[in-house]
C-alpha positions as CSV (number, residue, x, y, z in Angstrom):
1,M,156.9,-30.9,-133.2
2,F,159.7,-33.3,-131.7
3,D,163.1,-32.0,-132.3
4,A,166.2,-34.4,-132.0
5,A,166.8,-33.0,-128.3
6,D,163.0,-33.6,-127.7
7,G,163.7,-37.3,-128.9
8,T,166.9,-38.0,-126.9
9,A,165.2,-36.9,-123.5
10,F,162.4,-39.3,-124.4
11,T,164.6,-42.3,-125.3
12,H,166.7,-41.5,-121.9
13,E,163.4,-41.1,-120.0
14,Q,162.3,-44.6,-121.2
15,G,165.7,-46.1,-120.6
16,A,165.5,-44.7,-116.8
17,R,162.1,-46.1,-116.2
18,A,163.3,-49.8,-118.0
19,R,165.9,-49.9,-115.3
20,K,163.7,-49.0,-112.5
21,L,161.4,-51.8,-113.7
22,F,164.8,-54.2,-113.6
23,A,165.8,-53.2,-110.3
24,A,162.5,-53.6,-108.8
25,V,162.6,-57.6,-110.1
26,V,166.3,-57.7,-108.3
27,L,164.4,-56.7,-105.6
28,A,161.7,-59.1,-106.0
29,A,164.1,-62.0,-106.1
30,L,166.3,-61.0,-103.1
31,D,162.7,-60.9,-101.0
32,D,162.5,-64.5,-102.5
33,A,165.3,-65.4,-102.1
34,I,164.9,-64.5,-98.1
35,A,161.3,-66.2,-97.8
36,D,163.5,-69.5,-99.1
37,D,166.3,-68.9,-96.5
38,K,163.3,-68.6,-93.6
39,K,161.5,-71.4,-94.8
40,Y,164.4,-73.6,-96.3
41,G,167.6,-72.6,-94.8
42,N,169.0,-72.3,-99.0
43,G,168.1,-68.5,-99.7
44,P,171.9,-67.6,-100.5
45,E,172.0,-70.4,-102.5
46,Q,169.0,-69.5,-104.5
47,I,170.0,-65.9,-105.1
48,A,173.4,-67.2,-106.4
49,R,172.0,-69.7,-108.4
50,W,169.7,-67.4,-109.7
51,A,171.9,-64.1,-110.3
52,R,174.8,-66.6,-112.2
53,S,171.6,-68.2,-114.6
54,R,171.1,-66.9,-117.9
55,D,168.4,-64.8,-116.8
56,G,169.8,-63.7,-113.9
57,R,172.7,-62.0,-115.2
58,E,170.2,-60.3,-118.5
59,V,168.1,-58.6,-115.3
60,L,171.1,-57.7,-113.7
61,S,172.5,-56.1,-116.8
62,C,169.1,-54.7,-117.5
63,A,168.6,-52.9,-113.8
64,G,172.3,-51.6,-114.5
65,I,174.2,-53.7,-112.4
66,D,177.2,-55.5,-113.5
67,P,176.6,-59.4,-113.1
68,N,179.9,-60.2,-111.7
69,E,180.8,-62.4,-108.9
70,R,181.7,-59.7,-106.6
71,V,177.9,-58.7,-107.1
72,V,176.7,-62.4,-106.3
73,S,178.5,-62.3,-103.1
74,G,177.1,-59.3,-102.0
75,L,173.9,-60.2,-102.9
76,M,174.4,-63.7,-101.3
77,E,175.2,-61.7,-97.6
78,F,172.3,-59.2,-98.2
79,V,170.2,-62.3,-97.9
80,S,171.9,-64.3,-95.2
81,K,171.3,-61.2,-93.2
82,G,167.4,-61.4,-93.8
83,V,166.6,-58.4,-93.8
84,R,163.8,-57.8,-96.0
85,T,164.5,-55.5,-99.0
86,S,161.7,-53.1,-98.1
87,V,162.9,-52.5,-94.2
88,A,166.3,-52.2,-95.8
89,L,165.5,-49.3,-97.8
90,S,163.3,-47.6,-95.2
91,R,164.6,-44.5,-93.2
92,E,164.2,-45.8,-90.2
93,E,166.5,-48.7,-90.5
94,S,169.2,-46.7,-92.2
95,E,168.7,-44.2,-88.8
96,R,168.9,-47.5,-86.5
97,R,171.8,-49.0,-88.4
98,A,173.6,-45.6,-88.3
99,A,173.1,-45.5,-84.2
100,A,173.8,-48.8,-83.4
101,E,177.5,-48.3,-85.8
102,A,178.1,-45.2,-83.8
103,E,177.6,-47.2,-80.3
104,A,179.6,-49.9,-81.7
105,E,182.5,-47.1,-82.3
106,A,182.1,-45.1,-79.4
107,A,182.2,-48.7,-77.0
């Protein structure tokens, strides 16, 4: 039925699905911190506290992200920009940002 290659492929596929699931949890945490930032003004501190917590480090590790201070500062910077993750990951936003950067370089 299954040979070793099938078993390895299945295990790899399950691991990839698990990483995607944990990455979705990280995106949800970012969205929550952005909402907190707009409502209470403490979003970057919230995401930093979460990322430094044991649960946050575990989720980041399972998502394939090394939970170090560089990552924490990057998460804080992302939250402080206030752009929701769904918008930041969209093609239109990427194209708009690229056009804005090209304009800035031309000026």
